[in-house]
VEXDREN-2710 file (C-alpha; in Angstrom, 1 decimal):
% VEXDREN-2710
k/r/px/py/pz
1/MET/-35.8/186.6/35.0
2/ASP/-33.2/183.7/36.1
3/ASN/-29.7/184.2/38.5
4/PRO/-27.2/184.2/36.3
5/LYS/-25.1/183.9/39.6
6/THR/-26.7/180.3/39.5
7/PRO/-28.0/178.9/36.8
8/LEU/-28.6/175.8/38.0
9/ASN/-31.8/177.5/40.0
10/GLY/-33.4/177.9/36.8
11/PHE/-33.3/174.9/35.3
12/LEU/-34.4/172.7/38.0
13/THR/-37.4/175.5/38.2
14/GLN/-38.2/174.8/34.2
15/TYR/-38.2/171.3/34.9
16/THR/-40.1/171.6/38.5
17/GLN/-42.2/174.2/36.0
18/GLY/-42.6/171.5/32.9
19/VAL/-41.3/173.8/30.7
20/LEU/-38.0/171.3/30.6
21/GLY/-38.6/167.3/30.2
22/ARG/-36.1/165.2/32.7
23/ASP/-34.2/164.6/29.9
24/ALA/-33.9/168.3/28.8
25/LEU/-32.9/169.5/32.6
26/GLU/-30.4/166.9/33.0
27/SER/-28.3/167.8/29.3
28/ASN/-29.0/171.6/29.6
29/ILE/-26.6/170.3/33.1
30/PHE/-24.8/168.0/32.5
31/VAL/-23.1/171.0/29.4
32/TYR/-23.1/173.9/31.5
33/LEU/-21.1/172.0/33.6
34/SER/-18.5/170.8/29.9
35/LYS/-18.5/174.9/29.7
36/HIS/-17.8/176.5/33.1
37/GLN/-16.1/173.5/34.8
38/GLU/-13.9/176.1/36.4
39/ARG/-16.9/177.6/38.6
40/PHE/-17.6/174.2/39.7
41/GLY/-13.6/173.1/41.4
42/ILE/-13.3/170.9/37.8
43/LEU/-9.7/172.2/37.4
44/LYS/-8.3/170.1/40.0
45/ILE/-8.9/167.2/38.1
46/LYS/-6.3/166.5/35.1
47/ARG/-6.8/168.0/32.2
48/GLU/-7.3/164.7/30.2
49/ASP/-9.9/163.3/33.0
50/ARG/-12.2/165.8/34.1
51/MET/-14.1/164.6/30.3
52/ASP/-13.9/161.3/32.1
53/PHE/-15.6/162.2/35.2
54/LEU/-17.9/165.0/33.6
55/CYS/-19.4/161.0/31.9
56/TRP/-19.4/158.8/35.7
57/PHE/-20.6/162.7/37.0
58/TYR/-23.0/162.1/34.6
59/PHE/-24.8/158.9/36.1
60/ARG/-24.5/160.5/39.6
61/LEU/-26.4/163.0/38.4
62/HIS/-29.4/161.3/37.4
63/ARG/-29.4/160.2/40.9
64/ALA/-28.7/163.7/42.5
65/ILE/-31.4/165.1/41.4
66/ASP/-34.7/163.1/43.3
67/SER/-32.5/163.7/46.3
68/TYR/-32.9/167.7/45.4
69/GLU/-34.3/168.6/48.8
70/ASN/-34.3/173.3/49.1
71/GLN/-33.5/173.9/52.5
72/GLY/-31.9/177.1/51.8
73/ALA/-29.5/176.3/49.8
74/SER/-29.7/176.8/46.3
75/PHE/-29.6/174.1/43.9
76/ASP/-26.5/174.9/41.8
77/ALA/-24.2/175.0/45.6
78/TYR/-25.8/171.4/45.9
79/VAL/-24.6/170.2/42.3
80/HIS/-21.2/172.3/43.5
81/SER/-21.0/169.8/47.5
82/LEU/-22.3/166.6/45.8
83/ILE/-19.1/167.0/43.0
84/GLN/-16.3/168.1/45.2
85/TRP/-17.2/164.8/47.1
86/SER/-17.3/163.5/43.5
87/ILE/-13.9/164.9/43.1
88/ARG/-12.2/162.5/45.8
89/GLU/-14.3/160.0/45.0
90/TYR/-13.4/159.3/41.3
91/LYS/-9.1/160.0/42.5
92/ARG/-9.6/157.1/45.5
93/ILE/-11.2/154.4/42.3
94/GLU/-8.5/155.8/39.8
95/SER/-6.1/155.6/42.6
96/ASN/-6.8/152.0/43.2
97/LYS/-7.1/150.5/40.1
98/ARG/-2.9/151.9/40.4
99/ILE/-3.0/150.3/42.9
100/LEU/-3.5/146.4/41.1
101/GLU/-1.1/147.6/39.1
102/GLU/2.5/148.9/41.2
103/ALA/1.2/145.8/43.3
104/TYR/3.5/142.9/41.2
105/TRP/6.2/145.9/41.5
106/LYS/6.5/145.9/45.1
107/ALA/4.8/142.2/45.8
108/ARG/8.4/141.8/44.8
109/GLN/10.6/143.3/47.2
110/GLY/7.8/142.4/50.8
111/GLU/7.8/139.3/52.2
112/TRP/6.6/136.6/49.2
113/VAL/9.8/137.2/47.6
114/GLN/13.3/136.6/48.3
115/GLU/16.1/138.9/49.9
116/ASP/18.8/137.4/48.6
117/GLU/18.2/138.9/45.3
118/VAL/21.7/139.8/43.5
119/LEU/22.1/143.4/42.7
120/TYR/22.8/144.0/38.6
121/ASP/26.7/144.3/37.1
122/ALA/26.5/145.9/33.8
123/SER/29.5/145.3/32.8
124/PRO/28.7/143.0/29.4
125/GLN/31.6/140.6/31.0
126/GLU/29.3/139.3/33.7
127/PRO/26.5/136.9/33.3
128/ALA/23.0/138.8/33.4
129/PRO/21.9/137.9/37.6
130/PRO/18.9/135.8/37.9
131/LEU/15.6/136.9/39.0
132/PRO/13.4/136.6/42.4
133/VAL/12.6/134.1/43.1
134/VAL/8.7/134.7/43.4
135/ARG/7.3/132.3/46.2
136/ASN/2.9/132.6/45.2
137/LYS/4.1/131.9/41.2
138/ARG/-0.2/132.2/41.1
139/GLN/-0.9/135.0/42.7
140/MET/1.5/136.8/41.4
141/LEU/-0.3/135.1/37.6
142/ILE/-3.6/136.5/39.1
143/LEU/-2.6/140.3/40.0
144/ALA/-1.4/139.7/36.0
145/LEU/-3.8/138.7/34.8
146/LYS/-6.1/141.7/36.2
147/CYS/-3.2/144.6/34.6
148/CYS/-2.9/142.8/31.6
149/THR/-4.4/145.8/29.8
150/TYR/-1.0/147.4/30.9
151/ILE/1.7/144.1/30.3
152/SER/4.3/145.1/27.4
153/GLU/5.3/142.6/25.3
154/ASP/9.4/143.4/27.2
155/MET/6.5/143.5/30.9
156/GLU/5.6/140.2/29.7
157/LYS/8.7/138.7/29.4
158/ARG/9.8/139.5/32.4
159/ILE/7.1/138.6/34.2
160/ALA/7.5/134.9/32.7
161/GLU/11.2/134.9/33.7
162/ALA/10.3/135.1/37.4
163/LEU/7.1/132.2/37.2
164/HIS/9.3/130.4/35.7
165/MET/7.0/129.9/32.9
166/ASP/6.9/129.5/29.0
167/ARG/6.2/133.5/27.8
168/ALA/4.3/130.9/24.5
169/ASP/1.3/129.9/27.9
170/LEU/1.7/133.5/29.2
171/SER/0.4/135.4/26.3
172/ARG/-2.3/133.6/25.2
173/TYR/-3.1/134.0/28.7
174/ILE/-3.2/137.4/28.4
175/LYS/-4.4/137.0/25.0
176/VAL/-7.7/135.4/26.0
177/VAL/-8.1/137.6/28.7
178/ARG/-8.5/140.7/26.9
179/GLN/-10.5/139.3/23.9
180/LYS/-13.0/139.0/27.2
181/ARG/-12.8/142.3/28.2
182/ASP/-12.8/143.2/24.7
183/ARG/-16.0/142.6/24.4
184/ARG/-17.6/143.5/27.7
185/ILE/-16.4/146.7/26.0
186/GLU/-18.0/146.8/23.1
187/ALA/-21.5/145.7/25.1
188/ASN/-20.5/149.2/26.5
189/LEU/-20.3/150.7/22.7
190/THR/-24.3/149.1/22.0
191/LEU/-26.1/149.8/25.1
192/GLN/-24.5/154.1/24.5
193/GLU/-26.0/152.9/20.7
194/ARG/-29.5/151.9/22.8
195/ILE/-28.6/154.8/25.5
196/LYS/-29.1/156.8/23.1
197/THR/-32.0/155.0/21.0
198/GLN/-34.7/154.7/23.8
199/TYR/-33.7/158.5/24.9
200/TYR/-34.9/160.1/22.2
201/ARG/-37.5/157.0/21.4
202/SER/-38.7/158.6/24.6
203/ILE/-38.8/162.0/23.9
204/VAL/-41.0/161.4/20.6
205/PHE/-44.2/159.1/23.1
206/GLU/-43.6/162.4/25.5
207/ALA/-44.4/164.7/22.4
208/ARG/-47.5/161.8/21.6
209/MET/-48.9/162.5/24.5
210/LYS/-49.0/165.4/24.9
211/ALA/-49.9/166.5/22.2
212/ALA/-52.9/163.5/22.0
213/PRO/-56.1/164.8/24.1
214/MET/-56.7/164.6/27.2
215/GLY/-58.0/161.7/27.7
216/SER/-57.7/160.1/24.7
217/ALA/-57.1/156.5/23.8
218/TYR/-54.5/157.3/21.5
219/ARG/-52.9/159.8/24.8
220/SER/-53.0/157.3/27.3
221/ARG/-51.3/154.7/25.2
222/MET/-48.6/156.4/24.3
223/GLU/-48.6/157.4/27.3
224/ARG/-47.9/154.0/29.1
225/SER/-44.5/153.4/26.4
226/TRP/-43.4/156.6/27.1
227/LYS/-43.2/155.3/31.1
228/ILE/-41.4/151.8/29.8
229/ALA/-39.1/153.8/27.5
230/GLN/-38.2/155.3/30.7
231/LYS/-38.2/152.4/32.4
232/ARG/-35.6/151.3/30.2
233/LEU/-33.8/154.5/29.4
234/LYS/-33.5/154.0/33.4
235/THR/-32.1/149.9/32.9
236/ILE/-30.1/150.6/30.4
237/ARG/-27.9/153.2/31.6
238/ASN/-27.4/151.7/35.3
239/ARG/-26.5/148.0/33.0
240/LEU/-24.2/151.1/31.2
241/PHE/-22.7/152.4/35.2
242/SER/-22.1/148.7/35.9
243/ILE/-19.1/147.2/33.7
244/HIS/-16.1/147.0/34.3
245/GLN/-12.5/148.8/32.1
246/GLU/-10.1/146.2/34.0
247/PRO/-10.6/141.9/33.5
248/SER/-13.0/140.5/36.2
249/ASN/-11.9/138.2/38.3
250/LYS/-15.0/135.7/36.6
251/GLU/-12.9/136.0/33.1
252/ILE/-9.6/135.4/35.4
253/ALA/-11.6/132.8/37.0
254/GLU/-12.4/130.4/33.6
255/VAL/-9.4/131.5/32.1
256/LEU/-6.7/129.8/35.0
257/HIS/-9.9/127.2/35.3
258/ILE/-9.7/127.8/38.8
259/THR/-12.8/129.2/41.4
260/LYS/-14.0/132.3/41.1
261/GLY/-12.8/132.2/44.7
262/ALA/-9.2/131.7/44.6
263/VAL/-8.9/134.7/43.1
264/ASP/-11.1/137.0/45.0
265/SER/-8.6/135.9/47.4
266/ASN/-5.7/136.1/46.1
267/LEU/-6.3/140.0/45.3
268/HIS/-7.1/140.3/48.3
269/ILE/-3.9/139.4/49.7
270/LEU/-2.6/140.7/47.4
271/ARG/-3.9/144.4/47.6
272/TRP/-3.7/144.6/52.1
273/LYS/0.6/143.1/51.2
274/TRP/0.3/145.9/49.9
275/THR/-1.6/148.4/52.3
276/VAL/0.6/146.9/54.8
277/ASN/4.1/147.1/52.6
278/ARG/3.1/151.0/51.6
279/GLU/3.1/152.0/55.7
END
């Protein structure tokens, strides 16, 4: 009888005994983690981000099962430890995403922005103060495109003014980058559908293989099909895991008609300056 204190251990035992298939094992673990988040410290994450974290963690779980070795600690303890480490990494990744958005405004106060900024006077009789002068306009434009998913119409107007750039041109750049990003997101959804399809194909081939007589040609054919389906499922999962939500440096380079290396180096410099300025 399974120990209620170590339910994941029970799932793993059923898997090693052949009672559960690999996909059923992963599904059972995922469902249990979703329903008992407090047992694994998942409540440390904001409520609205918890399901995103679990979906992100699912791909790590897929690899972690193969790495587990019973050396005294239960599988539950192993997963708990893995989740704690993954939570820290997930928060770091999410923090890095926010850095790019913050960096644009931090940069305006850094050494590459003139410091003789006029204080704002809200008096309607006074003319509007001049915007700070951005010394490296291309650098700021690249950063703005990298953060395009966070740019509102008002921010777009202010960026165009700060860069002394025609707003229509900036709008066009942002629109094209967003379109490229949206196509990747659509590809993401397509991959999710393909994963579901491949998952069910794998189950069907496995069931047919087990039902066929041992040593029969039909069983061998179903076994080959099942292995191919498993391999394709792993490939699609890896592709889905590699898709980023923000615009890629290559997409930005295509829009601005510059090399990807130029985009890489400019963003690297901005990250470094932001880190130094933050310290």
